[in-house]
C-alpha positions as CSV (number, residue, x, y, z in Angstrom):
1,X,0.0,0.0,0.0
2,X,1.5,3.3,-1.1
3,X,1.2,6.3,1.2
4,X,-1.2,9.1,0.2
5,X,0.7,12.0,-1.3
6,X,-0.3,15.6,-0.8
7,X,-1.0,17.2,-4.2
8,X,1.2,14.8,-6.0
9,X,4.3,15.7,-3.8
10,X,6.2,12.4,-3.2
11,X,8.0,13.9,-0.2
12,X,4.8,15.1,1.5
13,X,2.7,12.1,2.4
14,X,0.3,10.7,5.0
15,X,1.7,8.6,7.8
16,X,0.1,5.9,9.9
17,X,-1.2,8.4,12.5
18,X,-3.4,10.0,9.9
19,X,-1.2,13.2,9.7
20,X,1.4,14.1,7.1
21,X,5.2,14.1,7.0
22,X,7.1,16.8,5.2
23,X,10.5,15.5,4.2
24,X,12.8,18.4,3.4
25,X,15.5,18.4,0.9
26,X,19.0,18.8,2.5
27,X,22.1,18.5,0.4
28,X,25.3,17.3,2.0
29,X,23.7,17.5,5.4
30,X,24.2,21.3,5.6
31,X,21.6,23.7,6.9
32,X,21.8,27.4,7.9
33,X,21.0,28.5,11.5
34,X,17.9,30.3,10.0
35,X,16.7,27.1,8.4
36,X,17.2,25.0,11.6
37,X,15.3,27.6,13.6
38,X,12.4,27.6,11.0
39,X,12.2,23.8,11.1
40,X,11.7,24.0,14.9
41,X,9.1,26.8,14.6
42,X,7.1,24.9,12.0
43,X,7.2,21.7,13.9
44,X,6.2,23.5,17.1
45,X,3.2,25.1,15.5
46,X,1.9,22.4,13.2
47,X,3.7,19.1,13.9
48,X,4.8,16.8,16.7
49,X,8.4,15.8,16.1
50,X,11.4,16.3,13.9
51,X,13.2,13.2,12.4
52,X,16.7,13.2,10.9
53,X,16.6,10.6,8.1
54,X,19.4,8.2,7.3
55,X,20.1,10.2,4.2
56,X,20.7,13.5,6.0
57,X,17.2,14.9,5.2
58,X,14.9,16.4,7.8
59,X,11.3,15.3,8.3
60,X,8.6,17.1,10.2
61,X,6.1,14.5,11.4
62,X,2.5,14.9,12.5
63,X,1.4,17.8,10.4
64,X,-2.4,18.0,9.9
65,X,-3.6,18.2,6.3
66,X,-5.3,21.5,6.8
67,X,-2.0,23.0,8.0
68,X,0.2,21.8,5.2
69,X,-0.1,24.9,3.0
70,X,0.9,27.2,5.8
71,X,3.7,25.0,6.9
72,X,5.1,24.6,3.3
73,X,4.9,28.3,2.7
74,X,6.8,29.1,5.9
75,X,9.5,26.6,5.1
76,X,9.8,27.9,1.5
77,X,10.6,31.4,2.9
78,X,14.0,30.1,4.1
79,X,14.7,28.0,1.1
80,X,13.4,24.7,2.5
81,X,11.4,22.6,0.0
82,X,10.0,19.0,0.0
83,X,12.8,16.5,-0.5
84,X,13.7,14.0,-3.2
85,X,11.6,10.9,-3.5
86,X,10.4,8.4,-6.1
87,X,12.2,7.6,-9.4
88,X,14.5,10.5,-9.3
89,X,18.1,11.5,-8.6
90,X,17.9,11.8,-4.8
91,X,19.5,14.2,-2.4
92,X,23.3,14.0,-2.1
93,X,24.8,13.0,1.2
94,X,28.4,13.9,2.3
95,X,30.7,14.1,5.2
96,X,32.3,17.4,6.2
97,X,35.4,16.9,4.1
98,X,38.7,18.8,4.4
99,X,36.9,22.1,5.2
100,X,36.4,20.8,8.8
101,X,37.7,17.3,9.2
102,X,41.4,16.8,10.0
103,X,41.3,13.3,8.5
104,X,39.7,14.2,5.2
105,X,41.7,13.8,2.0
106,X,39.3,15.9,-0.2
107,X,36.6,18.6,-0.2
108,X,33.1,17.3,-0.1
109,X,30.4,19.8,0.8
110,X,30.8,22.2,-2.1
111,X,31.0,19.2,-4.4
112,X,27.7,17.9,-2.9
113,X,26.1,21.2,-3.4
114,X,27.2,21.4,-7.1
115,X,25.9,17.9,-7.8
116,X,22.7,18.5,-6.0
117,X,22.0,21.8,-7.8
118,X,22.6,20.2,-11.1
119,X,21.0,16.8,-10.7
120,X,18.7,16.4,-7.7
121,X,15.1,15.8,-8.7
122,X,16.0,14.7,-12.3
123,X,13.9,11.8,-13.5
124,X,15.7,8.5,-13.6
125,X,14.6,4.9,-14.3
126,X,14.9,4.0,-10.6
127,X,15.9,5.8,-7.4
128,X,19.4,7.0,-7.7
129,X,21.3,7.8,-4.5
130,X,24.7,9.5,-4.2
131,X,27.1,9.5,-1.3
132,X,30.4,11.5,-0.9
133,X,33.1,10.7,1.5
134,X,36.2,12.8,2.1
135,X,38.6,9.9,2.7
136,X,39.0,6.1,2.2
137,X,37.6,5.5,5.7
138,X,34.3,7.1,4.8
139,X,31.6,7.5,7.4
140,X,29.0,8.1,4.7
141,X,29.7,4.7,3.0
142,X,29.8,6.0,-0.6
143,X,30.6,2.6,-1.9
144,X,27.1,1.5,-0.9
145,X,25.3,4.1,-3.0
146,X,24.3,4.0,-6.6
147,X,27.0,6.6,-7.2
148,X,29.8,6.9,-4.7
149,X,32.6,9.5,-4.6
150,X,35.5,9.0,-2.1
151,X,38.4,11.4,-1.6
152,X,42.0,10.3,-2.1
153,X,45.5,11.8,-1.8
154,X,48.6,10.4,-3.6
155,X,51.4,11.0,-1.1
156,X,55.0,11.8,-1.9
157,X,58.0,12.1,0.5
158,X,60.7,14.7,0.8
159,X,63.6,12.7,2.2
160,X,65.6,15.8,3.0
161,X,62.9,17.1,5.3
162,X,62.1,13.6,6.8
163,X,63.4,13.4,10.4
164,X,62.5,9.7,10.9
165,X,60.1,10.6,13.7
166,X,57.8,7.7,12.8
167,X,54.5,9.7,13.0
168,X,53.5,8.5,9.6
169,X,54.0,4.9,10.7
170,X,51.9,5.5,13.8
171,X,48.9,6.9,11.9
172,X,48.9,4.6,8.9
173,X,46.1,2.1,9.2
174,X,47.2,-0.3,6.5
175,X,51.0,-0.7,7.2
176,X,52.1,1.2,4.1
177,X,54.5,3.5,6.0
178,X,57.7,2.1,7.5
179,X,61.1,3.4,8.6
180,X,64.3,2.3,6.8
181,X,67.6,3.7,7.9
182,X,65.7,6.3,10.0
183,X,63.8,7.6,6.9
184,X,60.2,7.0,6.0
185,X,59.3,4.7,3.1
186,X,55.9,4.4,1.3
187,X,54.7,1.0,0.1
188,X,52.4,2.1,-2.7
189,X,51.1,-1.5,-3.1
190,X,49.6,-1.1,0.3
191,X,48.8,2.6,0.3
192,X,45.1,3.4,0.0
193,X,45.8,7.1,-0.4
194,X,43.9,8.3,2.7
195,X,46.3,11.2,3.3
196,X,46.7,10.6,7.0
197,X,50.5,10.6,6.7
198,X,50.3,13.9,4.8
199,X,48.3,15.8,7.4
200,X,50.1,14.3,10.4
201,X,53.7,14.8,9.3
202,X,55.1,17.4,11.7
203,X,57.8,18.8,9.4
204,X,55.9,18.6,6.1
205,X,58.1,15.9,4.6
206,X,54.9,14.2,3.4
207,X,52.9,16.1,0.8
208,X,50.1,15.6,-1.6
209,X,51.4,14.9,-5.1
210,X,47.9,14.6,-6.4
211,X,44.4,15.0,-5.0
212,X,41.3,13.3,-6.4
213,X,38.5,10.9,-5.8
214,X,37.7,7.2,-6.3
215,X,34.4,6.7,-8.1
216,X,32.0,3.9,-7.4
217,X,28.8,2.8,-9.3
218,X,26.1,0.3,-8.5
219,X,26.3,0.1,-4.7
220,X,23.3,-0.6,-2.7
221,X,22.7,-0.3,1.1
222,X,19.4,-2.1,1.4
223,X,19.1,-5.8,1.9
224,X,21.1,-7.5,0.6
225,X,23.7,-4.8,0.7
226,X,26.2,-4.6,-2.2
227,X,29.4,-2.7,-2.5
228,X,29.6,-0.9,-5.8
229,X,32.1,-1.4,-8.6
230,X,35.1,0.9,-8.9
231,X,34.5,2.8,-12.1
232,X,37.7,4.8,-11.8
233,X,40.2,4.7,-9.0
234,X,41.4,8.3,-9.3
235,X,39.2,11.1,-10.8
236,X,40.0,14.8,-10.7
237,X,37.5,17.2,-9.2
238,X,36.7,18.8,-12.6
239,X,36.0,15.4,-14.2
240,X,33.3,14.4,-11.7
241,X,30.3,16.3,-13.1
242,X,30.9,15.2,-16.7
243,X,31.3,11.6,-15.5
244,X,27.9,11.7,-13.7
245,X,26.4,13.2,-16.9
246,X,27.7,10.3,-19.0
247,X,26.4,7.7,-16.4
248,X,23.0,9.2,-16.6
249,X,22.9,9.2,-20.3
250,X,23.7,5.5,-20.5
251,X,21.4,4.6,-17.6
252,X,18.4,6.6,-18.8
253,X,18.7,5.5,-22.4
254,X,18.8,1.8,-21.7
255,X,17.4,0.9,-18.3
256,X,13.8,-0.3,-17.9
257,X,11.4,1.7,-15.7
258,X,11.9,0.9,-12.0
259,X,15.4,-0.6,-12.6
260,X,18.0,0.5,-10.1
261,X,21.5,1.3,-11.4
262,X,23.0,-1.9,-10.1
263,X,20.3,-4.0,-11.7
264,X,20.9,-2.3,-15.0
265,X,24.7,-2.8,-14.8
266,X,24.1,-6.5,-14.1
267,X,22.0,-6.8,-17.3
268,X,24.7,-5.5,-19.6
269,X,27.8,-6.4,-17.5
270,X,30.1,-4.0,-15.6
271,X,32.8,-4.0,-18.3
272,X,30.3,-3.1,-21.0
273,X,28.8,-0.4,-18.8
274,X,32.3,1.0,-18.0
275,X,33.1,1.0,-21.7
276,X,30.0,2.9,-22.7
277,X,30.4,5.5,-19.9
278,X,34.1,6.1,-20.4
279,X,34.1,6.2,-24.2
280,X,30.8,8.1,-24.8
């Protein structure tokens, strides 16, 4: 049984208690203080509770149908609109990235905003979810999204500056950093390019030779969960938007209605999908 929608809005729908939920679109989990305040005011006047969804959106629960127009108008005043739902490009989730996080290898929130402004709400064959993580230890689990973007740093070492303090060995989670003759050594076969050695080197002997992102497709977080395929292991910031564009072209032109990206990739095979996306 599908929930009753208000005036055809998939993100404004009746709940079991007989009242409505307003699910607000939030990109990258970022809201202004004014928006946070307005959510509380609207919920206090017309609703019962506020729920933070697993995809970083905000839901106001318990709104009577006869109060929906007023509530929606007040939310619109501060740029808050009903969220993404149905067969569309959904809201983009992200961690805080290197703007705020000491461990992040890449910027995330501005990227999430750019992707969201360009694609969120676009009609797709099935629900299409995007997750962005700022490092290879991503709290947002981008590899379990239809499209996942994960920050990476290719480290280099200045042996003249290196003091052999061992800090990089201490912070490396995969054993890629060692000391040989009191100098740091990087094992690139083990290195996952998380950038921890770069940000923790006290003398700047480690530095970022190249910044970029690993790009996943076809992940899925629901049961059974599936980790996505690695479409490209190192993508520059400027190549991400064109890459998403090409994925959507291939997906929208060939997938059947209701088919998630993973299901579509399985029908033609990952290598064929990769070939079509990267050579189109």
